[in-house]
C-alpha positions in Angstrom: -38.5 -8.5 2.2 -42.0 -8.4 0.7 -44.8 -7.1 2.8 -47.1 -10.0 1.9 -44.5 -12.7 1.4 -42.1 -14.5 3.6 -42.6 -16.4 6.8 -43.4 -13.6 9.2 -46.8 -12.4 7.7 -48.6 -15.7 7.8 -47.6 -16.4 11.4 -48.5 -12.8 12.5 -51.9 -13.1 10.7 -52.5 -16.4 12.4 -51.7 -15.0 15.8 -54.1 -12.0 15.3 -56.9 -14.3 13.9 -56.6 -16.7 16.9 -56.6 -13.8 19.4 -59.7 -12.3 17.7 -61.5 -15.6 17.6 -60.7 -16.2 21.3 -62.3 -12.8 22.1 -65.3 -13.6 19.9 -65.7 -17.0 21.7 -65.6 -15.3 25.1 -68.2 -12.7 24.1 -70.6 -14.7 21.9 -70.6 -18.2 23.4 -70.4 -16.7 26.9 -73.3 -14.3 26.4 -76.2 -14.8 28.8 -79.5 -14.5 26.9 -82.5 -14.2 29.2 -85.0 -12.5 27.0 -87.8 -14.8 28.2 -89.6 -14.8 24.8 -87.5 -16.4 22.0 -87.0 -14.3 18.9 -88.7 -17.1 16.9 -92.0 -16.5 18.7 -91.8 -12.7 17.9 -91.0 -13.5 14.3 -93.9 -15.9 14.1 -96.3 -13.2 15.3 -94.9 -10.9 12.6 -95.6 -13.5 9.9 -99.1 -14.1 11.3 -99.9 -10.4 11.0 -98.5 -10.5 7.4 -100.9 -13.3 6.6 -103.8 -11.3 8.0 -102.8 -8.3 6.0 -102.5 -10.4 2.8 -106.0 -11.9 3.4 -107.5 -8.5 4.1 -105.9 -6.8 1.1 -107.0 -9.6 -1.2 -110.6 -9.4 0.2 -110.9 -5.7 -0.2 -109.4 -5.6 -3.7 -111.5 -8.5 -4.9 -114.7 -6.9 -3.4 -114.1 -3.6 -5.1 -113.2 -5.3 -8.4 -116.4 -7.4 -8.2 -118.6 -4.4 -7.8 -117.1 -2.5 -10.7 -117.0 -5.7 -12.9 -120.6 -6.5 -12.1 -121.7 -2.9 -12.9 -119.9 -3.1 -16.2 -121.5 -6.4 -17.1 -125.0 -5.2 -16.3 -124.4 -2.0 -18.3 -123.3 -4.0 -21.3 -126.6 -5.9 -21.3 -130.2 -5.0 -21.5 -131.6 -2.5 -19.0 -132.8 -4.1 -15.8 -134.3 -2.8 -12.6 -132.4 -2.1 -9.4 -134.0 -5.0 -7.6 -133.0 -7.4 -10.4 -129.4 -6.2 -10.1 -129.3 -6.8 -6.4 -131.0 -10.1 -6.6 -128.5 -11.3 -9.2 -125.6 -10.1 -7.0 -127.0 -11.7 -3.9 -127.3 -15.1 -5.7 -123.8 -14.9 -7.1 -121.8 -13.2 -4.3 -122.2 -13.6 -0.5 -119.5 -11.2 0.7 -121.3 -7.9 1.2 -123.2 -6.9 4.4 -125.4 -4.5 2.5 -126.1 -3.4 -1.1 -128.1 -0.6 -2.6 -128.9 1.0 -5.9 -129.2 4.8 -5.9 -130.3 7.2 -8.7 -127.3 9.5 -9.2 -129.1 12.7 -10.3 -131.8 12.8 -7.5 -130.1 10.6 -4.8 -133.3 8.5 -4.6 -132.8 5.0 -3.2 -134.0 2.6 -5.8 -133.4 -0.8 -4.1 -131.5 -2.1 -1.0 -130.6 -5.5 0.4 -129.0 -6.6 3.7 -127.6 -4.1 6.2 -128.4 -0.5 5.7 -125.8 1.2 3.7 -124.5 4.4 5.3 -125.2 6.7 2.3 -125.6 9.8 4.5 -121.9 9.9 5.0 -121.2 10.0 1.3 -121.6 13.0 -1.0 -123.4 11.5 -3.9 -122.8 14.6 -6.1 -119.1 13.8 -6.3 -119.7 10.3 -7.6 -121.1 11.3 -11.0 -118.1 10.1 -13.0 -115.4 7.4 -13.0 -113.0 9.7 -11.2 -115.3 9.8 -8.1 -115.9 6.0 -7.8 -113.0 5.3 -5.6 -113.9 3.3 -2.4 -114.6 5.2 0.8 -114.1 4.4 4.4 -117.0 5.4 6.8 -117.4 5.0 10.5 -120.7 3.8 12.1 -122.0 5.2 15.3 -120.8 2.1 17.2 -117.2 2.8 16.1 -117.0 0.0 13.5 -115.7 0.8 10.0 -117.3 0.0 6.7 -115.8 0.0 3.2 -118.1 1.3 0.5 -117.5 0.2 -3.1 -119.2 1.9 -6.1 -120.2 0.9 -9.6 -122.0 2.9 -12.3 -125.0 1.4 -14.0 -125.6 3.2 -17.3 -128.0 2.3 -20.2 -128.9 4.5 -23.2 -132.0 6.5 -22.6 -132.1 5.5 -18.9 -131.1 7.5 -15.8 -127.7 6.6 -14.4 -127.8 4.4 -11.3 -125.1 3.9 -8.7 -124.5 0.5 -7.3 -123.2 0.6 -3.7 -121.8 -2.3 -1.7 -120.9 -2.2 1.9 -118.5 -4.6 3.5 -116.9 -5.0 6.9 -113.2 -4.9 7.6 -113.3 -8.4 9.1 -110.6 -10.9 8.2 -111.9 -13.5 5.8 -111.3 -17.0 7.0 -108.3 -16.3 9.3 -107.7 -18.9 12.0 -107.1 -17.4 15.4 -106.8 -20.3 17.8 -106.9 -19.8 21.6 -105.6 -16.7 23.4 -105.1 -14.7 20.3 -106.7 -11.5 19.0 -106.4 -9.5 15.8 -107.4 -6.0 14.8 -107.6 -3.6 11.9 -106.0 -0.2 12.6 -106.2 3.0 10.7 -103.4 5.5 10.2 -104.3 7.3 13.4 -104.1 4.1 15.6 -107.8 3.7 16.0 -109.1 0.1 16.0 -111.7 -0.3 13.2 -112.5 -3.9 13.9 -111.2 -6.7 16.1 -111.6 -10.5 16.5 -110.7 -12.8 19.4 -111.4 -10.4 22.3 -114.7 -10.9 24.2 -116.8 -8.2 25.8 -115.9 -7.7 29.5 -119.7 -7.8 30.3 -119.8 -11.5 29.1 -117.1 -12.6 31.6 -118.1 -15.2 34.2 -116.1 -13.7 37.1 -114.0 -10.7 38.1 -110.8 -12.4 37.2 -111.9 -13.1 33.6 -113.3 -9.5 33.4 -110.0 -8.1 34.5 -108.1 -10.3 32.0 -110.3 -9.1 29.1 -110.0 -5.5 30.1 -106.2 -5.8 30.3 -106.1 -7.5 26.9 -108.1 -4.7 25.4 -105.8 -2.1 26.8 -102.8 -4.0 25.6 -104.2 -4.3 22.1 -105.0 -0.6 22.0 -101.4 0.2 23.0 -100.1 -2.1 20.3 -102.4 -0.4 17.8 -100.9 3.0 18.6 -97.3 1.6 18.3 -98.1 -0.1 15.0 -99.7 3.0 13.5 -96.6 5.1 14.3 -94.2 2.5 12.9 -96.4 2.1 9.8 -95.5 5.6 8.7 -91.9 4.7 7.9 -90.6 3.7 4.4 -90.9 -0.1 3.8 -87.4 -0.1 2.4 -85.9 1.2 5.6 -88.1 -1.0 8.0 -86.1 -4.2 7.2 -82.5 -5.2 6.9 -81.0 -4.6 3.4 -81.5 -7.6 1.2 -83.9 -9.4 3.7 -86.8 -9.5 1.1 -90.0 -11.0 2.3 -93.1 -9.0 2.9 -93.3 -5.8 0.7 -95.0 -3.6 3.3 -93.9 -2.4 6.8 -94.0 -5.3 9.3 -92.5 -6.2 12.6 -93.1 -7.4 16.2 -93.9 -5.8 19.5 -93.2 -6.9 23.1 -95.8 -5.9 25.7 -96.3 -6.1 29.4 -96.3 -9.0 31.7 -99.3 -10.2 33.7 -99.4 -13.3 35.9 -96.5 -15.0 34.2 -97.7 -14.3 30.7 -96.4 -11.7 28.4 -98.2 -10.2 25.5 -96.5 -10.2 22.1 -97.8 -8.8 18.8 -97.0 -8.6 15.2 -98.0 -5.8 12.9 -98.1 -5.4 9.1 -99.4 -2.7 6.7 -101.5 -3.6 3.7 -99.1 -4.0 0.7 -99.3 -5.2 -2.8 -97.9 -8.5 -3.8 -95.3 -7.1 -6.1 -93.0 -4.2 -5.3 -93.9 -0.8 -6.7 -97.6 -1.8 -7.3 -100.5 0.0 -5.7 -104.0 -1.3 -5.2 -107.3 0.0 -3.7 -106.6 -1.6 -0.3 -103.0 -0.3 -0.1 -104.2 3.3 -0.4 -106.5 3.1 2.6 -103.7 3.4 5.1 -104.7 0.3 7.1 -102.6 -2.0 9.3 -103.1 -5.3 10.9 -102.1 -6.1 14.5 -102.1 -9.7 15.9 -101.6 -10.2 19.6 -101.1 -13.4 21.6 -100.1 -14.2 25.2 -97.2 -16.5 25.7 -95.7 -18.0 28.9 -92.4 -16.3 29.7 -89.6 -18.6 30.8 -86.4 -17.4 32.3 -84.6 -20.7 32.6 -83.2 -20.6 29.1 -80.1 -18.6 30.1 -76.8 -20.3 29.7 -73.8 -19.9 31.9 -70.8 -17.9 30.5 -68.4 -20.6 31.8 -68.4 -22.4 28.5 -67.5 -19.4 26.4 -64.7 -18.5 28.8 -63.4 -22.0 28.8 -63.5 -22.3 25.0 -61.7 -19.0 24.6 -59.0 -19.9 27.2 -58.5 -23.3 25.4 -58.1 -21.5 22.1 -55.5 -19.2 23.6 -53.5 -22.2 24.9 -53.7 -24.2 21.7 -53.0 -21.1 19.6 -50.0 -20.1 21.7 -48.6 -23.7 21.4 -49.1 -23.7 17.6 -47.5 -20.3 17.1 -44.6 -21.3 19.4 -44.0 -24.4 17.2 -44.0 -22.3 14.1 -41.7 -19.7 15.6 -39.2 -22.2 17.1 -39.1 -24.8 14.4 -39.8 -23.0 11.1 -39.2 -19.2 11.4 -36.0 -19.1 13.5 -34.1 -21.9 11.5 -35.0 -20.2 8.3 -33.9 -16.7 9.5 -30.7 -18.3 10.8 -30.0 -19.9 7.3 -30.6 -16.5 5.8 -28.0 -14.8 8.1 -25.5 -17.6 7.6 -25.8 -17.5 3.8 -25.3 -13.7 3.8 -22.2 -14.1 5.9 -20.7 -16.6 3.5 -21.4 -14.3 0.5 -19.5 -11.5 2.3 -16.4 -13.7 2.5 -16.6 -14.5 6.3 -15.4 -18.1 6.2 -13.8 -18.4 9.5 -16.7 -19.7 11.6 -18.5 -22.9 10.7 -22.1 -22.7 9.6 -24.6 -23.2 12.4 -26.7 -26.1 11.1 -30.4 -26.3 12.2 -31.5 -29.5 13.6 -34.6 -30.5 11.6 -35.7 -31.2 8.0 -35.0 -29.1 5.0 -33.3 -26.4 7.1 -30.8 -29.0 8.4 -30.0 -30.1 4.8 -29.5 -26.6 3.6 -27.3 -25.8 6.6 -25.2 -28.8 5.9 -24.8 -27.8 2.2 -23.7 -24.3 3.3 -21.1 -25.8 5.6 -19.7 -27.9 2.7 -19.7 -24.9 0.4 -17.8 -22.9 3.1 -15.1 -25.6 3.2 -14.9 -25.6 -0.6 -14.4 -21.9 -0.7 -11.5 -22.4 1.7 -9.8 -24.7 -0.9 -11.2 -28.1 -0.3 -12.5 -30.1 -3.2 -16.1 -31.2 -3.5 -15.0 -34.9 -3.1 -13.1 -34.2 0.1 -16.1 -32.6 1.8 -17.9 -35.9 1.6 -21.6 -36.9 1.0 -24.4 -34.9 2.7 -25.4 -36.3 6.1 -29.0 -37.3 6.1 -30.9 -36.5 9.3 -32.2 -39.4 11.3 -35.0 -39.8 13.8 -36.9 -36.6 14.7 -34.4 -34.7 12.7 -36.1 -36.0 9.6 -39.2 -34.1 10.4 -39.6 -31.5 7.7 -41.5 -28.2 7.5 -44.6 -29.8 6.0 -44.8 -32.2 9.0 -44.4 -29.3 11.4 -47.3 -27.4 9.7 -49.4 -30.6 9.9 -48.7 -30.8 13.6 -49.9 -27.2 14.0 -53.0 -27.9 11.9 -53.8 -30.9 14.1 -53.5 -28.7 17.2 -55.9 -26.1 15.9 -58.4 -28.6 14.4 -58.4 -30.4 17.8 -60.1 -27.3 19.1 -62.3 -26.5 16.1 -63.6 -30.0 15.3 -65.5 -30.6 18.6 -67.2 -27.2 18.3 -68.3 -28.0 14.7 -69.5 -31.5 15.4 -70.0 -32.4 19.1 -70.4 -29.4 21.5 -73.7 -27.7 22.2 -75.9 -30.0 20.0 -79.5 -28.8 20.4 -81.3 -31.6 18.6 -81.9 -33.5 21.9 -81.9 -30.6 24.4 -83.8 -27.8 22.7 -87.1 -26.8 24.2 -89.5 -25.9 21.4 -92.1 -23.3 22.4 -95.6 -24.6 22.0 -96.6 -21.3 20.5 -94.5 -22.1 17.4 -96.4 -25.3 16.9 -99.8 -23.5 17.3 -98.7 -20.8 14.9 -97.7 -23.3 12.3 -101.2 -24.9 12.5 -103.1 -21.7 12.5 -101.2 -20.2 9.6 -101.5 -23.3 7.6 -105.3 -23.3 8.2 -105.4 -19.6 7.2 -103.5 -20.4 4.0 -105.8 -23.3 3.2 -108.8 -21.0 3.5 -107.1 -18.4 1.3 -106.5 -20.9 -1.5 -110.1 -22.2 -1.2 -111.5 -18.6 -1.4 -109.3 -17.9 -4.5 -110.7 -20.9 -6.3 -114.2 -20.0 -5.3 -113.7 -16.4 -6.5 -112.6 -17.8 -9.9 -115.7 -20.0 -10.1 -118.0 -17.1 -9.2 -116.4 -14.8 -11.8 -117.0 -17.4 -14.4 -120.6 -17.7 -13.5 -121.0 -14.0 -13.7 -119.3 -13.8 -17.1 -121.4 -16.8 -18.3 -124.6 -15.0 -17.4 -123.5 -12.1 -19.5 -122.4 -14.3 -22.5 -125.9 -15.7 -22.5 -127.1 -12.4 -23.9 -124.4 -12.3 -26.6 -125.2 -14.1 -29.8 -122.3 -13.1 -32.1 -118.9 -14.7 -31.7 -117.3 -11.2 -31.8 -119.3 -10.0 -28.8 -118.3 -13.2 -26.9 -114.6 -12.7 -27.8 -114.8 -9.2 -26.5 -116.2 -10.3 -23.1 -113.6 -13.1 -22.8 -110.8 -10.8 -23.7 -111.8 -8.3 -21.1 -112.2 -11.0 -18.5 -108.9 -12.6 -19.3 -107.0 -9.3 -19.0 -108.7 -8.4 -15.7 -108.1 -11.8 -14.1 -104.5 -13.1 -13.9 -105.6 -16.3 -12.4 -106.6 -17.9 -15.8 -104.2 -19.3 -18.4 -107.1 -20.0 -20.8 -110.7 -19.1 -21.2 -113.0 -20.7 -23.9 -116.6 -21.5 -24.7 -117.4 -25.2 -25.6 -120.5 -26.8 -26.8 -122.1 -30.0 -25.5 -119.8 -32.1 -27.7 -116.6 -30.4 -26.4 -115.8 -28.3 -29.5 -114.3 -24.9 -28.8 -116.3 -22.0 -30.2 -114.5 -19.0 -28.8 -111.1 -19.0 -27.0 -108.9 -16.4 -25.2 -105.4 -17.1 -23.9 -103.2 -20.1 -24.4 -104.1 -23.4 -25.9 -106.3 -25.6 -23.6 -104.5 -28.4 -21.9 -107.7 -30.3 -21.1 -108.4 -33.2 -23.5 -111.6 -33.0 -25.5 -113.7 -35.5 -23.6 -113.0 -33.8 -20.3 -114.0 -30.3 -21.4 -117.7 -30.7 -20.6 -118.8 -31.5 -17.1 -121.5 -30.4 -14.6 -118.9 -30.0 -11.8 -117.9 -26.4 -11.3 -114.3 -27.2 -10.3 -112.2 -30.2 -11.3 -108.6 -31.4 -11.2 -107.4 -32.9 -14.4 -104.0 -34.0 -15.8 -103.3 -36.9 -13.5 -100.5 -39.0 -14.9 -99.1 -36.0 -16.8 -96.4 -33.4 -16.1 -98.7 -30.6 -15.0 -101.8 -30.5 -12.9 -104.8 -28.6 -14.4 -107.5 -27.1 -12.2 -110.5 -26.3 -14.3 -113.6 -24.2 -13.5 -116.7 -24.2 -15.7 -120.1 -22.5 -15.7 -123.1 -23.1 -17.8 -124.1 -20.4 -20.2 -127.9 -19.8 -19.8 -130.0 -20.1 -23.0 -127.2 -21.5 -25.1 -128.2 -25.2 -25.4 -125.6 -26.7 -23.0 -122.7 -24.4 -23.9 -120.3 -23.9 -21.0 -117.6 -21.3 -20.2 -114.4 -23.1 -19.1 -111.4 -21.5 -17.4 -108.1 -23.2 -16.7 -106.2 -21.8 -13.7 -102.5 -20.9 -14.1 -100.2 -23.2 -12.1 -98.2 -20.1 -11.1 -101.3 -18.6 -9.6 -101.7 -21.5 -7.1 -97.9 -21.6 -6.4 -97.9 -17.8 -5.6 -100.7 -18.3 -3.1 -98.6 -20.8 -1.2 -95.6 -18.4 -0.9 -95.6 -17.5 2.8 -92.4 -16.6 4.7 -91.8 -18.5 7.9 -93.9 -21.6 6.9 -91.0 -23.5 5.4 -92.0 -25.9 2.6 -95.7 -25.7 1.6 -97.6 -28.1 -0.6 -101.1 -28.2 -1.9 -102.2 -31.9 -2.2 -105.3 -33.4 -3.7 -107.7 -35.9 -2.2 -105.1 -38.7 -2.8 -102.3 -36.8 -1.1 -100.5 -36.1 -4.3 -98.7 -32.7 -4.7 -100.3 -30.3 -7.3 -98.8 -27.0 -6.2 -96.0 -25.7 -3.9 -93.9 -22.7 -2.9 -90.7 -24.5 -4.0 -89.8 -26.9 -6.8 -91.8 -30.2 -6.9 -92.8 -33.0 -9.3 -96.5 -33.1 -10.3 -98.5 -35.7 -8.5 -95.6 -37.0 -6.4 -96.3 -38.2 -2.8 -95.3 -36.3 0.3 -91.7 -36.9 1.3 -92.3 -39.0 4.4 -95.0 -41.1 6.1 -95.6 -38.7 9.0 -96.7 -36.0 6.6 -99.0 -38.3 4.7 -100.6 -39.4 8.0 -100.9 -35.8 9.0 -102.7 -34.9 5.8 -105.1 -37.8 6.1 -105.9 -36.9 9.7 -106.7 -33.3 8.8 -109.1 -34.5 6.1 -111.1 -36.6 8.5 -114.3 -34.8 9.4 -115.3 -34.1 12.9 -118.9 -33.0 12.5 -119.0 -30.6 9.6 -115.5 -29.0 9.7 -112.2 -30.8 9.3 -109.7 -30.2 12.0 -106.3 -28.7 11.2 -103.5 -30.7 12.8 -99.9 -29.9 13.7 -97.1 -32.0 15.1 -93.5 -31.8 16.2 -91.6 -34.8 15.0 -88.1 -36.0 14.1 -86.9 -36.9 10.6 -83.4 -35.8 9.8 -83.7 -33.3 12.6 -86.7 -31.8 14.4 -89.5 -30.5 12.2 -92.8 -28.7 12.8 -95.5 -29.8 10.4 -99.2 -28.9 10.0 -102.0 -29.8 7.6 -105.4 -28.2 6.9 -108.0 -29.3 4.4 -110.5 -27.1 2.6 -113.5 -26.2 4.6 -116.0 -23.3 4.7 -118.2 -23.8 1.8 -118.1 -23.0 -1.9 -117.5 -25.2 -4.9 -113.8 -25.6 -4.0 -114.6 -27.6 -0.9 -115.7 -30.5 -3.1 -112.2 -30.8 -4.3 -111.0 -32.0 -0.9 -107.6 -30.4 -1.3 -105.3 -29.9 1.7 -102.4 -27.6 2.5 -99.4 -29.3 4.2 -96.4 -27.3 5.5 -93.3 -28.3 7.4 -90.2 -26.5 8.6 -87.0 -27.6 10.2 -86.7 -26.3 13.8 -83.0 -25.6 13.5 -83.8 -22.7 11.2 -85.8 -20.9 13.9 -84.4 -18.3 16.3 -84.5 -20.5 19.4 -81.9 -19.9 22.1 -80.5 -23.5 22.0 -80.2 -23.5 18.2 -78.7 -20.0 18.3 -76.0 -21.3 20.7 -75.4 -24.3 18.5 -75.1 -22.1 15.4 -72.7 -19.7 17.1 -70.6 -22.7 18.4 -70.4 -24.1 14.9 -69.5 -20.7 13.5 -66.6 -20.4 16.0 -65.4 -23.9 15.0 -65.6 -23.0 11.3 -63.7 -19.7 11.8 -61.0 -21.6 13.7 -60.7 -24.2 11.0 -60.7 -21.5 8.3 -58.0 -19.5 10.0 -55.8 -22.7 10.4 -56.3 -23.8 6.8 -55.7 -20.3 5.3 -52.6 -19.4 7.3 -51.0 -22.8 7.3 -51.8 -23.3 3.7 -50.2 -19.9 3.1 -47.0 -21.1 4.9 -47.0 -24.3 2.9 -47.1 -22.4 -0.4 -44.6 -19.7 0.3 -42.2 -21.6 2.7 -42.6 -25.4 2.8 -42.6 -26.2 -0.9 -39.8 -23.7 -2.0 -37.7 -24.8 1.0 -37.9 -28.5 -0.1 -36.9 -27.6 -3.6 -34.1 -25.4 -2.3 -32.7 -28.2 -0.2 -32.3 -30.4 -3.2 -30.6 -27.7 -5.2 -28.3 -26.7 -2.3 -27.1 -30.3 -1.9 -26.5 -30.6 -5.7 -24.4 -27.4 -5.6 -22.4 -28.7 -2.6 -21.8 -32.0 -4.5 -20.1 -30.2 -7.4 -22.9 -29.0 -9.7 -21.6 -25.7 -10.9 -23.7 -25.3 -14.0 -27.2 -25.1 -12.6 -28.3 -21.5 -12.0 -30.4 -20.9 -8.9 -33.3 -18.5 -9.4 -35.4 -17.3 -6.4 -39.1 -17.8 -6.7 -40.2 -15.1 -4.2 -38.6 -12.1 -2.6 -38.6 -13.5 0.9 -36.3 -15.4 3.2 -36.2 -18.5 1.0 -35.5 -16.3 -2.0 -32.7 -14.5 -0.1 -31.1 -17.9 0.7 -31.4 -18.9 -2.9 -29.7 -15.7 -4.1 -26.9 -16.3 -1.6 -26.4 -19.8 -3.0 -26.2 -18.4 -6.5 -23.5 -16.0 -5.4 -21.6 -18.8 -3.8 -21.9 -20.8 -7.0 -20.4 -17.9 -8.9 -17.6 -17.5 -6.4 -16.8 -21.2 -6.7 -16.7 -20.9 -10.5 -14.3 -17.9 -10.3 -12.1 -19.7 -7.8 -11.9 -22.7 -10.2 -10.8 -20.4 -13.1 -8.1 -18.7 -11.1 -6.4 -21.9 -10.0 -3.3 -23.1 -12.3 -4.2 -26.0 -14.5 -2.3 -29.1 -13.5 -0.2 -30.8 -16.4 2.0 -34.0 -16.6 5.9 -33.5 -16.6 7.6 -33.4 -20.1 9.0 -36.7 -21.5 12.7 -36.9 -22.5 13.4 -36.9 -26.3 14.1 -40.3 -27.9 17.7 -40.8 -29.2 18.2 -40.3 -32.9 20.2 -42.8 -35.0 21.4 -40.5 -37.8 21.6 -37.0 -36.6 20.9 -34.6 -39.4 23.4 -31.9 -40.4 23.0 -28.5 -39.2 20.4 -26.6 -41.1 19.7 -29.7 -43.1 16.4 -31.4 -43.0 16.2 -34.7 -41.3 16.6 -37.6 -43.7 14.5 -40.7 -43.2 14.8 -43.9 -44.9 12.0 -44.3 -47.4 9.5 -46.7 -46.4 7.8 -48.6 -49.2 4.3 -49.9 -48.9 2.6 -52.1 -51.4 0.2 -50.1 -53.5 -3.2 -51.5 -53.1 -4.2 -50.1 -56.4 -1.2 -50.6 -58.9 -1.5 -48.9 -62.3 -2.9 -50.9 -65.1 -0.4 -52.2 -67.8 -1.5 -51.6 -71.5 0.2 -53.3 -74.5 2.1 -50.9 -76.9 0.1 -49.8 -79.9 1.4 -49.7 -83.5 0.7 -46.6 -85.5 0.9 -46.6 -89.3 1.2 -43.6 -91.5 -1.3 -43.4 -94.3 
């Protein structure tokens, strides 16, 4: 018999699969999970730390780039004083705590603004060239860190000046919410800056002072753990193929105090694309975000359900396998043995005929063939007896009965049992995290648009000194190559005509190219939204520098893991960007989201309030919305960021149990379909065809040759029937041919003489074609 064919392997595989699934059900569905803090909460803190790392990395890289770009723009123009340089920077940028201009050769301080720049910690002699202008980290006496960025100011015939800008390592625009703290940690585990933790001296009583002190200790402990874990390779810190954040990130579980447990997420500063390095990523910084959550131990499930489900599967599986063994396998093996006995010539005993379906028909045909081999004719053996009642049940019906038994166990698990839609308890921290992360993302998009507008203003001020189109093209080309946020940069006059262009063709129609508004949204009614920034070029009679933002730039900003579907909507709640596919200027998918976006845009005082909600629409969803706020030209756009995520995708114990239950049901259904389908292909269909051919052979069909389809039990019975057919043919040839008795000769009237041929009276028949008579001809001799 074939190792992969026949009736035994499918039944054996089904038995093993059902036994394994029963064990899986006992272990997985019966597992008691009493972690206290759901895994979804820990994952949310990890994503929160990743958001903070992204914001800090973008802020540092943009600050360093702005210093070097500003120095290059000043160096390309006419020589100016150090005070003029700092005044211009102060009016354009508001991100640095302190700026200074220092003469490189002598180290003399030329000009300074804002906080005192810690120049004593920097060796100015090593900053004479471009190779020494890398940003530096310095520590102040109070323990805070400062990042110093450098740019070289150089004019012909003038001494070289060094532009220095100092910035803190604070998180730009990140929303903390209540009971949360966040910190920047260096590679040694030292906290460089922190937000969200008050000074113990400002506490109102001893309980608050103790709580603040414990929080600081816990944050310090988390900082040390995060620094140690940040040393590993990012590729080995996550599961293979998980994707997501490019740096090292994870979650930490802290101690428990008064029913609350501290949890934290950490993330190293990493570039947006794999394999890239930036200024911020080379500083060795990490972000740690800590929050206190209420630990609940009532989410543990009893193991009784898993044990009951496993026991029920054992009972159902045993019954199904018993049906297959008793009604399918044993009759077929009995037919195989009986057919082999007949082919060996053992015709003394009658054939044991199975009681059901095709096996009964084949057994009856074998019995008729046995009688024919013993000398009876095919007519004398009679017609085949058709089974009646339950005996008509064939192999296909028996397989269907087994499938119903197994699906009766699998279907409730897939569709009915352990439904968490109405019983799941959603942690409030997940709703808060959705709101705070959405607010942080809204601020990140607003800052990106503001940075683009500020860059255009800086470039426009430089173009004001350039009179030739070639010089303007050079500036635009350098700006376009350095900033990947623009799809097109061009200079237009007051009538809307383009003078100089860099990048792709403008999408803005001519009459909308000129406007006093720094940022605008155009393209309504079209297929693609166009966000346009413009800046007036001083001294050029109304000429303006216009930059069109790339749609991919806005879409990339909204790509945040763990937030679900994210949309950037305009002041009319129409979608203009998203992290997944969308149609331009379409409405939000449901009314609850539209109401949430409108509520977040309503101003309470001077700052809009971000909102979040847990609602039901085709399942439970967590949604949040936050509109632009915080200043800058982008705030006038009144854009909002809306995000929503189905709760059943989160690692919540109730939904984990539901998913495992559905998985058990799917595995049971898959095992039943695979093994019973296997039996139907290799046993049921060939057996039905064999029954028809066996009855035809027993009815006298000796010409049709029987070929086996598979080398299994059915094929063995087919070969035996072919041998029986050949024996019947040989037996028919060996029997004497039956002829009729000879007739007596008829009496002869005139017996012929001996050795003389018999004489018959001539018989004349009229000639149907008599010869034609011609008259005699007269011949004369000449």
